C-alpha positions in Angstrom: 107.7 130.1 -73.3 106.2 126.7 -72.8 102.8 125.9 -74.4 99.8 127.0 -72.3 96.1 126.1 -72.3 93.8 129.0 -71.3 90.0 129.0 -70.6 88.0 132.2 -71.2 84.5 132.4 -69.8 82.2 135.3 -70.9 79.3 135.5 -68.5 76.9 137.6 -70.6 73.4 138.6 -69.6 71.8 136.2 -72.0 74.6 133.8 -73.1 77.6 132.3 -71.3 80.5 131.4 -73.7 83.4 129.1 -73.1 86.7 129.2 -75.1 89.5 126.7 -74.5 92.6 127.8 -76.2 96.1 126.4 -76.8 98.8 129.1 -77.0 102.2 127.9 -78.4 105.1 129.8 -79.9 103.4 132.4 -82.1 100.0 130.9 -82.6 96.8 130.3 -80.6 94.3 127.6 -81.4 90.7 127.5 -80.1 90.1 123.8 -79.5 86.8 124.0 -77.9 84.0 126.6 -78.2 80.6 126.5 -76.5 77.7 128.8 -75.7 74.7 128.2 -73.5 71.6 130.4 -73.1 71.7 131.1 -69.3 69.5 134.2 -69.4 70.9 135.4 -66.1 69.2 138.8 -66.6 65.7 137.3 -67.1 62.9 138.6 -64.7 65.2 140.8 -62.7 67.6 142.8 -64.8 65.6 146.1 -64.6 65.2 145.7 -60.8 69.0 145.0 -60.3 68.5 141.5 -59.1 69.6 138.0 -60.3 66.7 135.9 -59.4 66.9 132.4 -57.8 66.1 130.5 -61.0 68.8 132.5 -62.9 71.4 131.8 -60.1 70.6 128.1 -60.5 71.1 128.2 -64.3 74.3 130.1 -63.8 75.8 127.6 -61.3 74.7 124.6 -63.4 76.3 126.0 -66.6 79.5 127.0 -64.9 79.8 123.5 -63.4 79.4 122.1 -66.9 82.1 124.4 -68.1 84.4 123.5 -65.2 84.1 119.8 -66.2 85.4 120.7 -69.7 88.2 122.8 -68.1 89.2 120.0 -65.7 89.6 117.5 -68.5 91.6 119.8 -70.8 94.7 120.5 -68.7 94.0 124.2 -68.5 96.7 126.4 -66.9 94.6 129.5 -66.3 90.9 130.4 -66.2 89.7 133.9 -67.0 86.0 134.4 -66.1 84.4 137.7 -66.8 80.9 138.9 -65.6 79.2 141.7 -67.5 76.1 144.0 -67.2 73.5 141.9 -65.4 76.0 140.9 -62.6 77.8 144.3 -62.7 74.5 146.0 -61.7 73.0 143.4 -59.4 72.3 144.2 -55.8 73.1 140.5 -55.0 76.3 140.5 -57.0 78.6 139.6 -54.0 76.3 136.8 -52.9 76.4 135.3 -56.5 80.2 135.6 -56.9 80.8 134.0 -53.5 78.4 131.2 -54.4 80.2 130.6 -57.7 83.6 130.5 -55.8 82.3 128.0 -53.3 80.2 125.7 -55.5 82.2 125.8 -58.8 85.7 126.8 -57.8 86.0 129.7 -60.2 86.2 133.3 -59.2 84.7 135.6 -61.9 85.9 139.2 -62.3 83.2 141.7 -62.7 84.2 144.2 -65.4 83.1 147.8 -66.0 81.3 148.9 -69.2 84.4 150.7 -70.4 86.6 147.5 -69.9 83.9 145.6 -71.9 84.1 148.2 -74.7 87.9 148.0 -74.7 88.0 144.2 -75.0 85.4 144.3 -77.8 87.5 146.9 -79.6 90.5 144.7 -79.3 88.7 141.6 -80.6 87.1 143.4 -83.6 90.4 145.0 -84.6 92.0 141.5 -84.7 89.1 140.1 -86.7 88.8 142.8 -89.4 91.2 144.7 -91.5 89.7 148.2 -90.8 92.5 150.1 -92.6 92.2 153.9 -92.2 88.4 153.9 -92.1 86.4 155.7 -89.5 84.0 153.1 -88.1 81.4 152.7 -85.3 81.7 149.4 -83.6 78.4 148.2 -81.9 78.0 145.3 -79.6 74.5 144.5 -78.4 74.4 142.5 -75.2 71.4 141.6 -73.1 72.3 144.1 -70.4 74.5 146.7 -72.1 75.4 148.0 -75.5 78.9 149.1 -76.2 79.8 151.7 -78.9 83.3 152.4 -80.0 84.3 155.0 -82.7 87.6 153.9 -84.1 90.0 155.0 -86.9 91.8 151.9 -88.0 92.9 150.3 -84.7 92.9 153.6 -82.8 89.8 154.1 -80.6 88.7 157.7 -80.6 85.6 157.4 -78.4 83.9 154.6 -76.5 81.0 154.3 -74.1 78.9 151.5 -72.6 75.1 152.1 -72.2 73.1 150.0 -69.7 70.2 149.6 -72.2 70.8 146.2 -73.7 68.3 143.9 -75.4 67.0 142.1 -72.3 66.4 145.5 -70.6 64.6 146.8 -73.7 62.6 143.6 -74.2 61.3 143.6 -70.6 60.6 147.3 -70.6 58.8 147.6 -74.0 58.1 144.4 -75.9 54.8 143.3 -74.4 53.0 142.2 -77.6 54.1 139.7 -80.2 54.4 140.8 -83.0 55.6 144.1 -81.5 53.2 147.0 -82.0 54.0 150.4 -83.7 53.4 152.2 -80.4 55.9 149.9 -78.7 58.4 150.6 -81.5 57.8 154.4 -81.1 58.4 154.0 -77.3 61.7 152.2 -77.9 62.8 154.9 -80.4 61.9 157.7 -78.1 63.8 156.0 -75.3 66.9 155.6 -77.5 66.7 159.2 -78.7 67.0 160.4 -75.1 69.4 157.8 -73.7 71.9 157.6 -76.7 72.5 161.3 -77.0 76.2 161.0 -76.2 76.6 158.6 -79.0 74.9 160.8 -81.6 77.0 163.8 -80.5 80.2 161.7 -80.8 79.1 160.5 -84.3 78.5 164.1 -85.3 81.9 165.1 -84.1 83.9 162.2 -85.6 81.8 161.3 -88.6 82.2 157.5 -88.8 81.2 156.0 -92.2 80.8 152.2 -91.5 78.9 150.3 -88.8 80.8 147.2 -87.5 78.5 144.9 -85.6 79.9 142.2 -83.2 78.4 139.5 -81.1 75.2 137.4 -81.1 72.5 139.5 -82.8 74.8 140.4 -85.7 76.0 136.8 -86.0 72.3 135.7 -86.4 71.6 138.5 -88.9 74.5 137.3 -91.0 73.3 133.6 -90.8 69.9 134.7 -92.1 71.4 136.8 -94.8 73.7 134.0 -96.0 70.7 131.6 -96.2 68.8 134.2 -98.3 71.6 134.7 -100.8 72.8 131.0 -100.6 76.4 132.1 -100.1 78.3 131.1 -97.0 81.4 132.3 -95.2 84.5 130.2 -94.8 84.0 128.1 -91.7 86.5 130.0 -89.6 86.3 133.4 -91.3 86.5 136.3 -88.8 84.4 138.6 -91.0 80.8 137.5 -91.6 78.9 138.3 -94.8 76.2 141.0 -94.8 74.9 143.8 -97.0 73.2 146.8 -95.4 70.2 146.6 -97.7 69.9 142.9 -97.1 70.0 143.5 -93.3 67.3 146.2 -93.5 65.0 143.8 -95.3 65.6 141.2 -92.6 64.7 143.8 -90.0 61.3 144.3 -91.6 60.7 140.6 -91.7 61.7 140.1 -88.0 59.8 143.0 -86.7 56.5 142.1 -88.5 56.4 138.5 -87.3 55.5 136.7 -84.0 57.9 134.3 -82.3 56.6 131.1 -84.1 57.0 132.9 -87.5 60.4 134.2 -86.6 61.6 130.7 -85.7 60.7 129.6 -89.2 63.1 132.2 -90.8 66.1 130.1 -92.2 69.2 130.9 -90.1 67.2 132.0 -87.0 68.2 130.3 -83.8 66.0 129.8 -80.7 68.7 131.5 -78.5 68.2 134.8 -80.3 64.5 134.7 -81.4 63.2 136.9 -78.6 65.8 139.6 -78.2 66.4 140.0 -82.0 63.2 142.1 -82.3 64.3 144.9 -80.1 67.9 144.5 -81.3 66.7 145.0 -84.9 64.7 148.1 -84.0 67.9 149.4 -82.2 70.2 148.9 -85.2 67.7 150.3 -87.6 67.4 153.4 -85.4 71.2 153.8 -85.2 71.5 153.6 -89.0 68.7 156.2 -89.4 70.2 158.6 -86.9 73.9 158.4 -88.0 73.5 157.9 -91.7 76.1 155.1 -91.8 76.1 153.7 -95.3 77.9 150.4 -95.0 77.8 147.5 -92.5 80.4 144.9 -91.6 80.2 142.1 -89.1 83.0 140.8 -86.9 82.9 137.2 -85.6 85.2 138.3 -82.7 83.8 140.2 -79.8 84.4 140.3 -76.0 85.7 136.8 -75.3 88.2 137.0 -78.2 89.3 140.4 -77.0 89.9 139.0 -73.5 91.9 136.2 -75.0 94.1 138.5 -77.0 94.6 140.9 -74.2 95.5 138.0 -71.8 98.0 136.7 -74.3 99.5 140.1 -74.7 99.9 140.5 -70.9 101.6 137.1 -70.9 104.1 138.6 -73.4 103.2 136.0 -76.1 103.1 137.5 -79.6 100.5 135.4 -81.4 98.5 134.8 -84.5 95.4 132.7 -84.7 95.2 129.1 -86.1 91.9 128.6 -87.8 91.0 125.3 -86.2 88.2 124.3 -83.8 88.2 120.7 -82.8 84.9 120.7 -81.1 82.1 123.2 -81.6 78.9 123.1 -79.7 
């Protein structure tokens, strides 16, 4: 099969990601990687609306991505829209607007598709072996959980209670108050019952985190211990005790103080508070003793599934020519 260039766009509730990938023989090479904080769910996610300002940010970002795509001789574009757009009353209006103004037609995926792609990405990134693990991916709109044994998924579910939703519903004060934390925990206790029942049934031992919040927690951890991962490593360093200490620091500080934490990025500084409370609650409820972090998530899962559907057997080349 001749070499192909593919573009993967992950239109997340908080962040849009672009991957440009060259697929040739038995390798794939990511030659451009970019993320932009579009915050498409801001000020409307809990009402099921993408507001006008968010639509404008969405179109502007996708036009910028399209310029990159047009100069890179891309053969196929795969754009996927997740929770915020999936649940928006004005979804069709937005998709049509993107088609007309950008020339890309996004596919709105279900929560279960999202979980399946995440599972695929994580299994490629980590050598899970025969371990029973709980994969957790915290998006702005939804959270995906997958219980897997090795590469075999045993149970998966997507919950529409992501970080942006929790933040708008509960996080009114900064630093967050103990009563707000209690309200979040009570809400999770009720809404995550199917997860806790599944954990009771299957008994996973390790938490595997993927995507933005976990990436940032690893960055902070690496700065604290002054030890850094290989530039293109697909497993990011963390220790569970170290992560729990970071939670206490994040939860007790206001935004300005959080921004001063080495490794913190502005993109995550707001949502990371409720995300930390969420992870801490999951650990407490499930008794998981170890934590690992995958640098692959939804977009890499989409890439790998797409390559498989094109019947190309591939392995990654650790090379990024441009990284924004």
